[in-house]
Structures are given as structure tokens and as C-alpha cells.
MMTF fields as JSON, N, C-alpha, C and O atoms, coordinates in Angstrom:
{
  "mmtfVersion": "1.0.0",
  "mmtfProducer": "UNKNOWN",
  "numBonds": 519,
  "numAtoms": 520,
  "numGroups": 130,
  "numChains": 1,
  "numModels": 1,
  "chainsPerModel": [1],
  "groupsPerChain": [130],
  "chainIdList": ["A"],
  "bondAtomList": [4, 2, 8, 6, 12, 10, 16, 14, 20, 18, 24, 22, 28, 26, 32, 30, 36, 34, 40, 38, 44, 42, 48, 46, 52, 50, 56, 54, 60, 58, 64, 62, 68, 66, 72, 70, 76, 74, 80, 78, 84, 82, 88, 86, 92, 90, 96, 94, 100, 98, 104, 102, 108, 106, 112, 110, 116, 114, 120, 118, 124, 122, 128, 126, 132, 130, 136, 134, 140, 138, 144, 142, 148, 146, 152, 150, 156, 154, 160, 158, 164, 162, 168, 166, 172, 170, 176, 174, 180, 178, 184, 182, 188, 186, 192, 190, 196, 194, 200, 198, 204, 202, 208, 206, 212, 210, 216, 214, 220, 218, 224, 222, 228, 226, 232, 230, 236, 234, 240, 238, 244, 242, 248, 246, 252, 250, 256, 254, 260, 258, 264, 262, 268, 266, 272, 270, 276, 274, 280, 278, 284, 282, 288, 286, 292, 290, 296, 294, 300, 298, 304, 302, 308, 306, 312, 310, 316, 314, 320, 318, 324, 322, 328, 326, 332, 330, 336, 334, 340, 338, 344, 342, 348, 346, 352, 350, 356, 354, 360, 358, 364, 362, 368, 366, 372, 370, 376, 374, 380, 378, 384, 382, 388, 386, 392, 390, 396, 394, 400, 398, 404, 402, 408, 406, 412, 410, 416, 414, 420, 418, 424, 422, 428, 426, 432, 430, 436, 434, 440, 438, 444, 442, 448, 446, 452, 450, 456, 454, 460, 458, 464, 462, 468, 466, 472, 470, 476, 474, 480, 478, 484, 482, 488, 486, 492, 490, 496, 494, 500, 498, 504, 502, 508, 506, 512, 510, 516, 514],
  "bondOrderList": [1, 1, 1, 1, 1, 1, 1, 1, 1, 1, 1, 1, 1, 1, 1, 1, 1, 1, 1, 1, 1, 1, 1, 1, 1, 1, 1, 1, 1, 1, 1, 1, 1, 1, 1, 1, 1, 1, 1, 1, 1, 1, 1, 1, 1, 1, 1, 1, 1, 1, 1, 1, 1, 1, 1, 1, 1, 1, 1, 1, 1, 1, 1, 1, 1, 1, 1, 1, 1, 1, 1, 1, 1, 1, 1, 1, 1, 1, 1, 1, 1, 1, 1, 1, 1, 1, 1, 1, 1, 1, 1, 1, 1, 1, 1, 1, 1, 1, 1, 1, 1, 1, 1, 1, 1, 1, 1, 1, 1, 1, 1, 1, 1, 1, 1, 1, 1, 1, 1, 1, 1, 1, 1, 1, 1, 1, 1, 1, 1],
  "groupList": [{"groupName": "ILE", "atomNameList": ["N", "CA", "C", "O"], "elementList": ["N", "C", "C", "O"], "formalChargeList": [0, 0, 0, 0], "bondAtomList": [1, 0, 2, 1, 3, 2], "bondOrderList": [1, 1, 2], "singleLetterCode": "I", "chemCompType": "L-PEPTIDE LINKING"}, {"groupName": "ASP", "atomNameList": ["N", "CA", "C", "O"], "elementList": ["N", "C", "C", "O"], "formalChargeList": [0, 0, 0, 0], "bondAtomList": [1, 0, 2, 1, 3, 2], "bondOrderList": [1, 1, 2], "singleLetterCode": "D", "chemCompType": "L-PEPTIDE LINKING"}, {"groupName": "MET", "atomNameList": ["N", "CA", "C", "O"], "elementList": ["N", "C", "C", "O"], "formalChargeList": [0, 0, 0, 0], "bondAtomList": [1, 0, 2, 1, 3, 2], "bondOrderList": [1, 1, 2], "singleLetterCode": "M", "chemCompType": "L-PEPTIDE LINKING"}, {"groupName": "GLY", "atomNameList": ["N", "CA", "C", "O"], "elementList": ["N", "C", "C", "O"], "formalChargeList": [0, 0, 0, 0], "bondAtomList": [1, 0, 2, 1, 3, 2], "bondOrderList": [1, 1, 2], "singleLetterCode": "G", "chemCompType": "PEPTIDE LINKING"}, {"groupName": "GLN", "atomNameList": ["N", "CA", "C", "O"], "elementList": ["N", "C", "C", "O"], "formalChargeList": [0, 0, 0, 0], "bondAtomList": [1, 0, 2, 1, 3, 2], "bondOrderList": [1, 1, 2], "singleLetterCode": "Q", "chemCompType": "L-PEPTIDE LINKING"}, {"groupName": "LEU", "atomNameList": ["N", "CA", "C", "O"], "elementList": ["N", "C", "C", "O"], "formalChargeList": [0, 0, 0, 0], "bondAtomList": [1, 0, 2, 1, 3, 2], "bondOrderList": [1, 1, 2], "singleLetterCode": "L", "chemCompType": "L-PEPTIDE LINKING"}, {"groupName": "VAL", "atomNameList": ["N", "CA", "C", "O"], "elementList": ["N", "C", "C", "O"], "formalChargeList": [0, 0, 0, 0], "bondAtomList": [1, 0, 2, 1, 3, 2], "bondOrderList": [1, 1, 2], "singleLetterCode": "V", "chemCompType": "L-PEPTIDE LINKING"}, {"groupName": "GLU", "atomNameList": ["N", "CA", "C", "O"], "elementList": ["N", "C", "C", "O"], "formalChargeList": [0, 0, 0, 0], "bondAtomList": [1, 0, 2, 1, 3, 2], "bondOrderList": [1, 1, 2], "singleLetterCode": "E", "chemCompType": "L-PEPTIDE LINKING"}, {"groupName": "ALA", "atomNameList": ["N", "CA", "C", "O"], "elementList": ["N", "C", "C", "O"], "formalChargeList": [0, 0, 0, 0], "bondAtomList": [1, 0, 2, 1, 3, 2], "bondOrderList": [1, 1, 2], "singleLetterCode": "A", "chemCompType": "L-PEPTIDE LINKING"}, {"groupName": "TYR", "atomNameList": ["N", "CA", "C", "O"], "elementList": ["N", "C", "C", "O"], "formalChargeList": [0, 0, 0, 0], "bondAtomList": [1, 0, 2, 1, 3, 2], "bondOrderList": [1, 1, 2], "singleLetterCode": "Y", "chemCompType": "L-PEPTIDE LINKING"}, {"groupName": "LYS", "atomNameList": ["N", "CA", "C", "O"], "elementList": ["N", "C", "C", "O"], "formalChargeList": [0, 0, 0, 0], "bondAtomList": [1, 0, 2, 1, 3, 2], "bondOrderList": [1, 1, 2], "singleLetterCode": "K", "chemCompType": "L-PEPTIDE LINKING"}, {"groupName": "SER", "atomNameList": ["N", "CA", "C", "O"], "elementList": ["N", "C", "C", "O"], "formalChargeList": [0, 0, 0, 0], "bondAtomList": [1, 0, 2, 1, 3, 2], "bondOrderList": [1, 1, 2], "singleLetterCode": "S", "chemCompType": "L-PEPTIDE LINKING"}, {"groupName": "ASN", "atomNameList": ["N", "CA", "C", "O"], "elementList": ["N", "C", "C", "O"], "formalChargeList": [0, 0, 0, 0], "bondAtomList": [1, 0, 2, 1, 3, 2], "bondOrderList": [1, 1, 2], "singleLetterCode": "N", "chemCompType": "L-PEPTIDE LINKING"}, {"groupName": "THR", "atomNameList": ["N", "CA", "C", "O"], "elementList": ["N", "C", "C", "O"], "formalChargeList": [0, 0, 0, 0], "bondAtomList": [1, 0, 2, 1, 3, 2], "bondOrderList": [1, 1, 2], "singleLetterCode": "T", "chemCompType": "L-PEPTIDE LINKING"}, {"groupName": "ARG", "atomNameList": ["N", "CA", "C", "O"], "elementList": ["N", "C", "C", "O"], "formalChargeList": [0, 0, 0, 0], "bondAtomList": [1, 0, 2, 1, 3, 2], "bondOrderList": [1, 1, 2], "singleLetterCode": "R", "chemCompType": "L-PEPTIDE LINKING"}, {"groupName": "PRO", "atomNameList": ["N", "CA", "C", "O"], "elementList": ["N", "C", "C", "O"], "formalChargeList": [0, 0, 0, 0], "bondAtomList": [1, 0, 2, 1, 3, 2], "bondOrderList": [1, 1, 2], "singleLetterCode": "P", "chemCompType": "L-PEPTIDE LINKING"}, {"groupName": "HIS", "atomNameList": ["N", "CA", "C", "O"], "elementList": ["N", "C", "C", "O"], "formalChargeList": [0, 0, 0, 0], "bondAtomList": [1, 0, 2, 1, 3, 2], "bondOrderList": [1, 1, 2], "singleLetterCode": "H", "chemCompType": "L-PEPTIDE LINKING"}, {"groupName": "PHE", "atomNameList": ["N", "CA", "C", "O"], "elementList": ["N", "C", "C", "O"], "formalChargeList": [0, 0, 0, 0], "bondAtomList": [1, 0, 2, 1, 3, 2], "bondOrderList": [1, 1, 2], "singleLetterCode": "F", "chemCompType": "L-PEPTIDE LINKING"}],
  "groupTypeList": [0, 1, 2, 3, 4, 5, 6, 7, 8, 9, 10, 9, 5, 10, 8, 8, 0, 1, 11, 12, 7, 2, 11, 3, 5, 11, 9, 1, 4, 5, 13, 14, 7, 13, 6, 6, 15, 6, 5, 4, 10, 14, 0, 1, 11, 16, 10, 10, 6, 8, 5, 10, 3, 0, 1, 9, 8, 9, 9, 5, 0, 0, 16, 16, 9, 7, 7, 17, 8, 10, 8, 3, 0, 7, 5, 3, 10, 15, 4, 13, 7, 9, 5, 12, 1, 17, 10, 13, 11, 6, 4, 12, 14, 7, 8, 12, 7, 0, 8, 14, 9, 5, 5, 7, 11, 5, 4, 4, 7, 5, 14, 11, 4, 8, 6, 1, 1, 10, 4, 6, 13, 6, 4, 7, 1, 11, 10, 11, 13, 11],
  "groupIdList": [1, 2, 3, 4, 5, 6, 7, 8, 9, 10, 11, 12, 13, 14, 15, 16, 17, 18, 19, 20, 21, 22, 23, 24, 25, 26, 27, 28, 29, 30, 31, 32, 33, 34, 35, 36, 37, 38, 39, 40, 41, 42, 43, 44, 45, 46, 47, 48, 49, 50, 51, 52, 53, 54, 55, 56, 57, 58, 59, 60, 61, 62, 63, 64, 65, 66, 67, 68, 69, 70, 71, 72, 73, 74, 75, 76, 77, 78, 79, 80, 81, 82, 83, 84, 85, 86, 87, 88, 89, 90, 91, 92, 93, 94, 95, 96, 97, 98, 99, 100, 101, 102, 103, 104, 105, 106, 107, 108, 109, 110, 111, 112, 113, 114, 115, 116, 117, 118, 119, 120, 121, 122, 123, 124, 125, 126, 127, 128, 129, 130],
  "secStructList": [7, 7, 4, 4, 4, 2, 2, 2, 2, 2, 2, 2, 2, 2, 2, 2, 2, 2, 6, 6, 7, 7, 7, 3, 3, 3, 3, 3, 6, 6, 6, 4, 4, 4, 1, 7, 2, 2, 2, 2, 2, 2, 2, 2, 2, 2, 1, 3, 3, 3, 3, 3, 2, 2, 2, 2, 2, 2, 2, 2, 2, 2, 2, 6, 2, 2, 2, 2, 2, 2, 6, 6, 7, 7, 7, 1, 1, 7, 2, 2, 2, 2, 2, 2, 2, 2, 2, 2, 2, 2, 2, 2, 6, 6, 7, 7, 2, 2, 2, 2, 2, 2, 2, 2, 2, 2, 2, 2, 2, 2, 2, 2, 2, 2, 2, 2, 2, 2, 2, 2, 2, 2, 2, 2, 2, 2, 2, 2, 2, 7],
  "xCoordList": [1.53, 0.178, 0.036, 0.422, -0.52, -0.8, -1.997, -3.12, -1.762, -2.821, -3.972, -5.071, -3.729, -4.792, -5.676, -6.718, -5.277, -6.005, -6.399, -6.354, -6.779, -7.046, -8.19, -8.093, -9.264, -10.419, -10.017, -10.317, -9.342, -8.906, -7.895, -7.946, -6.984, -5.98, -6.655, -6.322, -7.596, -8.285, -9.027, -8.949, -9.741, -10.481, -9.531, -9.833, -8.396, -7.406, -6.854, -6.755, -6.498, -5.939, -6.978, -6.666, -8.193, -9.281, -9.545, -9.762, -9.527, -9.727, -8.607, -8.862, -7.387, -6.257, -6.447, -6.127, -6.963, -7.225, -8.39, -8.293, -9.476, -10.674, -10.419, -11.02, -9.525, -9.231, -8.067, -7.658, -7.539, -6.423, -5.236, -4.675, -4.883, -3.85, -2.503, -1.859, -2.1, -0.855, 0.267, 1.333, 0.048, 1.13, 2.303, 2.126, 3.473, 4.675, 5.074, 4.94, 5.56, 6.111, 7.571, 7.918, 8.413, 9.83, 10.361, 10.073, 11.135, 11.723, 13.204, 13.617, 13.999, 15.435, 15.932, 15.13, 17.232, 17.819, 17.271, 17.106, 16.992, 16.497, 15.057, 14.67, 14.274, 12.859, 12.604, 11.454, 13.646, 13.565, 12.68, 11.887, 12.805, 12.076, 10.567, 9.822, 10.109, 8.681, 7.934, 6.717, 8.638, 7.997, 8.017, 8.703, 7.26, 7.161, 8.502, 9.305, 8.738, 10.025, 10.413, 11.595, 9.466, 9.811, 10.417, 11.314, 9.941, 10.537, 11.848, 12.747, 11.966, 13.23, 14.354, 15.461, 14.072, 15.081, 15.474, 16.644, 14.485, 14.747, 15.595, 16.502, 15.296, 16.088, 17.525, 18.466, 17.695, 19.044, 19.877, 21.071, 19.252, 20.012, 20.067, 21.003, 19.062, 19.001, 19.143, 19.166, 19.237, 19.404, 18.157, 17.997, 17.279, 16.085, 15.02, 15.351, 13.744, 12.654, 11.631, 11.407, 11.024, 9.954, 8.786, 8.973, 7.598, 6.425, 5.204, 5.236, 4.132, 2.869, 2.043, 2.122, 1.257, 0.397, -0.528, -0.738, -1.083, -2.012, -1.318, -1.923, -0.065, 0.661, 0.893, 0.726, 1.277, 1.514, 0.19, 0.137, -0.869, -2.19, -2.649, -3.102, -2.533, -2.891, -2.045, -2.566, -0.744, 0.145, -0.296, -0.42, -0.53, -0.862, -2.212, -2.348, -3.206, -4.508, -4.375, -4.904, -3.679, -3.539, -2.673, -3.013, -1.575, -0.646, -1.29, -1.054, -2.092, -2.724, -4.192, -4.939, -4.602, -6.008, -6.574, -7.666, -5.84, -6.315, -6.506, -7.483, -5.583, -5.727, -6.972, -7.707, -7.207, -8.413, -9.665, -10.605, -9.67, -10.834, -11.071, -12.21, -10.004, -10.139, -10.648, -11.262, -10.388, -10.862, -12.328, -12.905, -12.929, -14.338, -14.621, -15.763, -13.605, -13.776, -14.389, -13.93, -15.431, -16.061, -15.163, -15.047, -14.532, -13.517, -14.082, -13.376, -15.321, -15.972, -15.673, -16.511, -14.503, -14.152, -13.042, -12.333, -12.903, -11.857, -10.454, -10.252, -9.508, -8.108, -7.615, -6.881, -8.013, -7.569, -8.093, -7.43, -9.274, -9.807, -8.998, -8.736, -8.606, -7.719, -6.41, -5.893, -5.885, -4.643, -4.822, -3.963, -5.925, -6.192, -6.348, -5.873, -7.017, -7.164, -5.804, -5.546, -4.944, -3.598, -2.833, -2.186, -2.917, -2.229, -2.718, -1.909, -4.017, -4.592, -4.114, -3.758, -4.106, -3.645, -2.195, -1.848, -1.366, 0.062, 0.229, 1.021, -0.513, -0.396, -0.937, -0.321, -2.087, -2.735, -1.942, -2.049, -1.165, -0.442, 1.059, 1.831, 1.455, 2.877, 3.647, 4.556, 3.255, 3.796, 5.3, 5.893, 5.889, 7.343, 7.78, 6.964, 9.062, 9.674, 9.256, 9.07, 9.109, 8.75, 7.329, 7.071, 6.416, 5.046, 5.049, 4.367, 5.809, 5.894, 6.553, 6.15, 7.549, 8.239, 7.254, 7.236, 6.442, 5.45, 4.422, 4.053, 3.96, 2.996, 3.577, 2.922, 4.787, 5.441, 5.629, 5.455, 5.98, 6.157, 4.843, 4.822, 3.745, 2.43, 2.03, 1.523, 2.255, 1.91, 2.671, 2.103, 3.943, 4.758, 4.264, 4.169, 3.955, 3.457, 2.155, 1.991, 1.239, -0.048, 0.111, -0.599, 1.038, 1.306, 1.851, 1.454, 2.749, 3.311, 2.229, 2.201, 1.34, 0.229, -0.666, -1.107, -0.939, -1.799, -1.16, -1.848, 0.151, 0.868, 0.814, 0.563, 1.051, 0.999, -0.398, -0.538, -1.428, -2.811, -3.122, -3.798, -2.627, -2.866, -2.175, -2.738, -0.953, -0.219, -0.936, -1.0, -1.474, -2.212, -3.458, -3.771, -4.173, -5.373, -5.033, -5.749, -3.949, -3.523, -3.171, -3.551, -2.442, -2.08, -3.323, -3.411, -4.284, -5.519, -6.311, -6.871, -6.354, -7.068, -6.428, -7.135, -5.087, -4.413, -4.619, -4.673, -4.733, -4.995, -6.4, -6.607, -7.378, -8.755, -9.004, -9.945, -8.173, -8.343, -7.508, -7.623, -6.663, -5.802, -6.578, -6.027],
  "yCoordList": [5.023, 5.415, 5.203, 4.163, 6.194, 6.09, 5.164, 5.524, 3.98, 2.981, 3.444, 2.896, 4.435, 4.989, 5.953, 6.374, 6.297, 7.263, 6.659, 7.345, 5.397, 4.71, 5.322, 5.453, 5.695, 6.261, 7.55, 7.738, 8.429, 9.688, 9.455, 10.113, 8.519, 8.214, 7.701, 8.135, 6.786, 6.249, 7.352, 7.427, 8.201, 9.297, 10.201, 10.599, 10.517, 11.369, 10.702, 11.336, 9.43, 8.701, 8.541, 8.708, 8.221, 8.063, 9.389, 9.411, 10.485, 11.805, 12.12, 12.708, 11.738, 11.968, 11.191, 11.688, 9.982, 9.176, 9.766, 9.946, 10.062, 10.576, 11.901, 12.178, 12.714, 14.015, 13.94, 14.952, 12.726, 12.528, 13.43, 14.145, 13.366, 14.228, 14.05, 13.007, 15.075, 15.011, 15.84, 15.969, 16.4, 17.172, 16.24, 15.053, 16.798, 16.003, 15.872, 16.809, 14.711, 14.437, 14.059, 13.386, 14.489, 14.191, 13.765, 14.385, 12.702, 12.176, 11.917, 11.515, 12.16, 11.931, 11.298, 10.821, 11.292, 10.659, 11.267, 10.555, 12.559, 13.215, 12.825, 12.813, 12.512, 12.164, 10.673, 10.233, 9.909, 8.475, 7.726, 6.875, 8.03, 7.291, 7.519, 6.807, 8.5, 8.815, 8.045, 8.179, 7.25, 6.539, 5.031, 4.533, 4.328, 2.87, 2.223, 2.814, 1.008, 0.339, 0.215, 0.327, -0.011, -0.163, 1.136, 1.088, 2.281, 3.556, 3.825, 4.456, 3.354, 3.504, 2.807, 3.337, 1.616, 0.886, 1.677, 1.74, 2.269, 3.06, 4.297, 4.651, 4.941, 6.103, 5.677, 6.391, 4.524, 4.026, 3.886, 4.184, 3.439, 3.221, 4.441, 4.58, 5.326, 6.468, 7.827, 8.864, 7.824, 9.03, 9.917, 10.661, 9.844, 10.679, 10.021, 9.375, 10.18, 9.72, 10.837, 11.615, 10.896, 11.856, 11.087, 10.28, 11.336, 10.643, 11.542, 12.585, 11.123, 11.861, 11.403, 10.25, 12.32, 12.003, 10.835, 9.999, 10.762, 9.682, 8.32, 7.338, 8.259, 6.983, 6.49, 5.306, 7.4, 7.008, 6.667, 5.766, 7.38, 7.086, 5.686, 4.915, 5.358, 3.999, 2.972, 1.987, 3.209, 2.25, 2.022, 0.881, 3.111, 2.982, 2.307, 1.507, 2.609, 1.942, 0.45, -0.368, 0.099, -1.323, -2.043, -3.141, -1.439, -2.057, -2.249, -3.259, -1.288, -1.343, -1.766, -1.545, -2.363, -2.721, -3.555, -3.277, -4.559, -5.448, -4.692, -4.925, -3.795, -3.0, -2.121, -2.006, -1.498, -0.678, -1.54, -1.148, -2.706, -3.593, -4.067, -4.09, -4.443, -4.906, -3.8, -4.074, -2.547, -1.41, -1.105, -0.188, -1.88, -1.696, -0.611, -0.172, -0.178, 0.871, 0.263, -0.77, 0.911, 0.479, 0.916, 2.108, -0.043, 0.262, 0.428, 0.889, 0.065, 0.324, -0.656, -0.868, -1.255, -2.234, -3.136, -2.795, -4.284, -5.228, -4.678, -3.795, -5.217, -4.818, -4.984, -4.137, -6.065, -6.311, -5.247, -4.918, -4.713, -3.649, -2.359, -1.652, -2.056, -0.907, -1.114, -0.185, -2.331, -2.628, -2.432, -1.84, -2.922, -2.754, -1.277, -0.837, -0.51, 0.931, 1.628, 2.507, 1.234, 1.804, 1.48, 2.347, 0.231, -0.195, 0.622, 1.091, 0.792, 1.581, 3.025, 3.614, 3.59, 4.962, 5.12, 6.081, 4.187, 4.229, 4.12, 4.85, 3.215, 3.011, 4.203, 4.631, 4.742, 5.814, 7.111, 7.885, 7.355, 8.628, 8.453, 9.378, 7.265, 6.995, 7.507, 8.33, 6.999, 7.446, 7.218, 6.47, 7.894, 7.803, 6.444, 5.595, 6.279, 5.012, 4.616, 3.432, 5.586, 5.28, 4.719, 3.791, 5.266, 4.742, 3.29, 2.443, 3.007, 1.623, 0.716, -0.435, 1.229, 0.481, 0.14, -0.991, 1.11, 0.856, -0.175, -1.066, -0.055, -1.003, -2.411, -3.361, -2.549, -3.868, -4.432, -5.632, -3.585, -4.034, -4.571, -5.605, -3.866, -4.318, -5.632, -6.531, -5.747, -6.981, -8.161, -9.236, -7.965, -9.019, -9.336, -10.503, -8.306, -8.485, -9.293, -10.203, -8.962, -9.664, -11.095, -11.992, -11.317, -12.697, -13.512, -14.662, -12.935, -13.626, -13.932, -15.021, -12.976, -13.199, -14.328, -15.155, -14.368, -15.419, -16.789, -17.751, -16.882, -18.142, -18.525, -19.682, -17.545, -17.812, -18.259, -19.197, -17.596, -17.962, -19.371, -20.133, -19.714, -21.047, -22.1, -23.166, -21.805, -22.749, -22.943, -24.063, -21.872, -21.974, -22.829, -23.667, -22.626, -23.402, -24.869, -25.73, -25.169, -26.553, -27.179, -28.319, -26.442, -26.965, -27.215, -28.237, -26.299, -26.469, -27.662, -28.434, -27.81, -28.942, -30.258, -31.221, -30.315, -31.554, -31.879, -33.051, -30.862, -31.089, -31.64, -32.521, -31.116, -31.539, -32.938, -33.604, -33.401, -34.75, -35.772, -36.971, -35.309, -36.234, -36.896, -37.706],
  "zCoordList": [9.534, 9.92, 11.419, 11.953, 12.084, 13.507, 13.678, 13.323, 14.217, 14.33, 15.224, 15.148, 16.057, 16.884, 16.12, 16.621, 14.935, 14.104, 12.758, 11.737, 12.747, 11.481, 10.69, 9.469, 11.357, 10.642, 9.932, 8.753, 10.651, 10.056, 8.935, 7.896, 9.154, 8.137, 6.867, 5.764, 7.023, 5.851, 5.101, 3.874, 5.82, 5.173, 4.386, 3.261, 4.978, 4.324, 3.062, 2.012, 3.17, 2.028, 0.915, -0.264, 1.294, 0.311, -0.398, -1.609, 0.344, -0.264, -1.26, -2.311, -0.941, -1.851, -3.15, -4.23, -3.041, -4.233, -5.023, -6.237, -4.344, -5.012, -5.729, -6.767, -5.171, -5.779, -6.767, -7.334, -6.967, -7.885, -7.498, -8.327, -6.222, -5.625, -6.328, -6.216, -7.044, -7.811, -7.203, -7.806, -6.03, -5.432, -5.137, -4.863, -5.198, -5.015, -3.559, -2.773, -3.221, -1.892, -2.094, -3.064, -1.184, -1.291, 0.073, 1.097, 0.057, 1.294, 1.054, -0.034, 2.106, 2.004, 3.302, 4.106, 3.507, 4.701, 5.997, 6.988, 6.002, 7.215, 7.544, 8.713, 6.535, 6.75, 6.564, 6.578, 6.394, 6.118, 7.107, 6.704, 8.384, 9.419, 9.383, 10.055, 8.61, 8.563, 7.475, 7.353, 6.692, 5.585, 5.817, 6.709, 5.008, 5.116, 4.749, 4.027, 5.25, 5.004, 3.533, 3.207, 2.647, 1.233, 0.681, -0.162, 1.143, 0.719, 1.453, 0.897, 2.693, 3.415, 2.663, 2.562, 2.133, 1.357, 0.118, -0.259, -0.494, -1.7, -1.373, -2.127, -0.256, 0.174, 0.463, 0.116, 1.094, 1.389, 0.114, 0.113, -0.953, -2.184, -3.109, -3.896, -3.016, -3.937, -3.237, -3.899, -1.918, -1.084, -0.999, -0.032, -1.997, -2.009, -2.887, -3.881, -2.527, -3.386, -3.517, -2.589, -4.677, -4.935, -5.542, -6.453, -5.042, -5.545, -5.442, -4.79, -6.091, -6.066, -4.867, -4.442, -4.338, -3.204, -3.473, -2.595, -4.672, -5.014, -4.945, -4.515, -5.362, -5.352, -3.926, -3.634, -3.052, -1.659, -0.972, -0.134, -1.323, -0.742, -1.142, -0.295, -2.415, -2.853, -2.111, -1.589, -2.069, -1.401, 0.048, 0.494, 0.772, 2.196, 2.42, 3.345, 1.601, 1.749, 1.483, 2.236, 0.427, 0.085, 1.114, 1.555, 1.488, 2.443, 3.824, 4.487, 4.246, 5.574, 5.512, 6.465, 4.418, 4.203, 5.355, 5.849, 5.771, 6.844, 8.159, 8.872, 8.481, 9.712, 9.648, 10.629, 8.489, 8.323, 8.494, 9.184, 7.867, 7.945, 9.383, 9.849, 10.078, 11.468, 12.388, 13.419, 12.009, 12.805, 12.512, 13.097, 11.601, 11.29, 10.266, 10.129, 9.552, 8.547, 7.293, 6.805, 6.775, 5.528, 4.38, 4.095, 3.726, 2.721, 1.312, 0.415, 1.111, -0.165, -1.276, -2.153, -1.258, -2.282, -1.77, -0.824, -2.403, -1.977, -2.232, -3.065, -1.503, -1.633, -3.067, -3.575, -3.711, -5.088, -6.05, -7.034, -5.771, -6.625, -6.451, -7.425, -5.211, -4.994, -5.76, -6.38, -5.71, -6.424, -7.925, -8.579, -8.473, -9.905, -10.268, -11.315, -9.396, -9.632, -9.625, -10.447, -8.7, -8.621, -9.905, -10.491, -10.326, -11.544, -12.744, -13.544, -12.869, -13.964, -13.897, -14.918, -12.702, -12.514, -12.954, -13.642, -12.561, -12.917, -14.434, -15.03, -15.048, -16.497, -17.284, -18.26, -16.866, -17.621, -17.64, -18.591, -16.624, -16.588, -16.715, -16.463, -17.107, -17.268, -16.05, -16.158, -14.915, -13.625, -13.534, -14.312, -12.552, -12.391, -11.848, -11.489, -11.805, -11.383, -9.962, -9.684, -9.069, -7.686, -7.616, -6.849, -8.398, -8.427, -8.898, -8.32, -9.937, -10.43, -9.389, -9.219, -8.706, -7.647, -6.517, -6.032, -6.102, -5.05, -5.506, -4.741, -6.747, -7.293, -7.318, -6.889, -7.811, -7.86, -6.453, -6.241, -5.496, -4.108, -3.553, -2.885, -3.831, -3.366, -4.015, -3.343, -5.314, -6.009, -5.424, -5.23, -5.146, -4.547, -3.132, -2.753, -2.361, -0.996, -0.993, -0.181, -1.893, -1.936, -2.43, -1.972, -3.362, -3.791, -2.624, -2.434, -1.85, -0.681, 0.343, 0.917, 0.57, 1.512, 1.032, 1.83, -0.271, -0.818, -0.619, -0.277, -0.831, -0.617, 0.864, 1.202, 1.747, 3.188, 3.609, 4.395, 3.094, 3.424, 2.95, 3.642, 1.767, 1.217, 2.081, 2.328, 2.542, 3.384, 4.717, 5.222, 5.292, 6.549, 6.353, 7.198, 5.245, 4.954, 4.789, 5.301, 4.081, 3.887, 5.23, 5.5, 6.082, 7.399, 8.238, 8.92, 8.201, 8.976, 8.453, 9.232, 7.114, 6.521, 6.929, 7.225, 6.95, 7.305, 8.79, 9.162, 9.631, 11.058, 11.263, 12.097, 10.494, 10.688, 10.146, 10.576, 9.203, 8.675, 9.427, 9.176, 10.351, 11.111, 12.201, 12.947]
}
């Protein structure tokens, strides 16, 4: 995502989700550099990935949620709600392996962030009581 175009990017991604965008996207070794690192790893091992627009839109909104929020964009709901909506979408339509892979990557990423946030809070608490 072009960080200078966050408002436009968010509007585009939100529209893809709201319209239940099912058009297919395909990336391979030639287009590898245009996708997020988690998909780059997948391309490295599988040579090509195909996914639905809605799946990539959910991934990008959730993955870049903090950047959107810091830019002052009204996101409408918490990051965890977007994650739950993505999970429901994947389950309801028996989405492909790549959609499940993106969902699992996000869940792991958010768990790691929660652990990191907790460690920072503990460190700050220990500093304030010292």
C-alpha cells in the first residue's frame, strides 16, 4: 500500500469488502514484489498464488489497520471485528487455501502483537514502580 495514499487505499479496500469482491487475483514470480511479504513467501514455495479480491482486501485492512488509524481514517470497527468478519467470510464460502493461509497469518500476527504490547506494558509498569 502506498502510505501516501492511505485514504484512497482504505476506501478501495472497504469497497471490495462491502461488494463481496470475488474476482480472482493471481501473482507469480514476475509480480512477487508487488504483494505483501506473507504472499511473497508463498510465491517462493508455490511459484504462483491465486486469491479472491475480498480476501486480499480483508488482509490488507487488518494488516495495515494501525497505519490507517494513525492517518486519522475512520475505520468503523475495531481490528478484531474485521478479523472476525474475515474468518466468517472464509468459513461461510469454504474459501481456498490461500484465504485460510492469510487468515492464519493475521491471527498469528495479532497474537504476537498482543504479547509484545503486554510485555511493553509490564516493562512500563515495572519502571513506574521502581
